[in-house]
N, C-alpha and C positions, 0 to 999 in steps of 0.2 A: 527524339524530340517530343513525341506525343506523351511519353511518360513524364517528362519534366513539366509539360503543360498541365497534365493531370495533377501532379503534386501541387503546383501553384493554385490550381482551381480548387482542390480539396482544402488547401490551407486557407484560402479566401472564404470558402463556405463555412469552415469551422470557426474562423475568427469572427465573421459577421453574425453567425448564429449565437455565439457566446456574447458578443457585444450587444446584440439586440436583447438578449435575455437579461443582461446586467442593467440595461437602460429602462426596464419596466418600472413603472411607479410602484412604490411600496404598498399602496392600498390594493393592488391587483392580486397579491398573493396573501393567503390567509396565514396566520401564525403557525398553524399546523403544517402547511406546505413548506414554509420557511424552515421550520424545525426538521422536517423530513429531508430537506435538501442539505442540511448540515451533515447528514450521515452518508452522503454519496462518497466522499473521499475514503471513509472507513470501509465501505463496501468494496470499493475498487482495490484498496490495499489488501483486504482479506482475499479477494478473488485472485490476486497476483501471488500472494504468499502461501496460502493454504495448499494449493496443488504441489508446490515445491516441498512442503513438509510431509505430505502423505502419499505422493505418487512417484514411483520410480519404475521406469521401463513398463509403463502401462499397467502396473500392479500397485495395489495399496500396501504400503509398508509403514512400519512404525519406527521412527528414528528418535530415540529418547533424547539425545543431545540437542537436536534441533527443536524439539518440543520444549525442553527445559530452557533453552535460550529464548524461545518465544515468550514463555511465561515470565522469565526475568525481564525481558523487554517491556512487556505489558505492565508488570508491577512497578518497574522503575519509571515508566511513563506516567502511570497514575500517581505515583508519589512525587516525582520531581517536576512534572509537566514540561520536561525538556526532551524533545524528540531526538535530537542529535546525541545527547548523552545516552539515552536508552538504546538507540540503535548501535552506537559505538560499543557500549559494554556488551551487548548480546552478540554482536559480530566478533568482538574480541574473544568471548568465550568459545565460540565455534572455531575460530582460528587456532586458539591455544589448544583446544581439544584435538583438532585435526593434526597438529604438530606433535601431539603426544605429551604436551606439557601439563595438561590436566587429564588425569586418568579417568576414563569414563567407560563403563561397561555397557 
């Protein structure tokens, strides 16, 4: 029961802190800070994805197919501005490669 209460408490603290930050008047944040805040999702995404690309069993490894799929994803995202399309195509490349349909050395 204590764990459930803790979850609800943490959810409330997270919600209220985000809500309070979104309610700040626009003149409180400088344009430089606003610009910097736009890069937070990119940083979180990189922090979640890069270890999966380069670390396996606590060792640094190079897996060319995953790196190539990441590059395709980034290029497609820059070109099309469509996140779902770029993720879908790069994920499709990895799946097809793992099934042996795309030969990759």
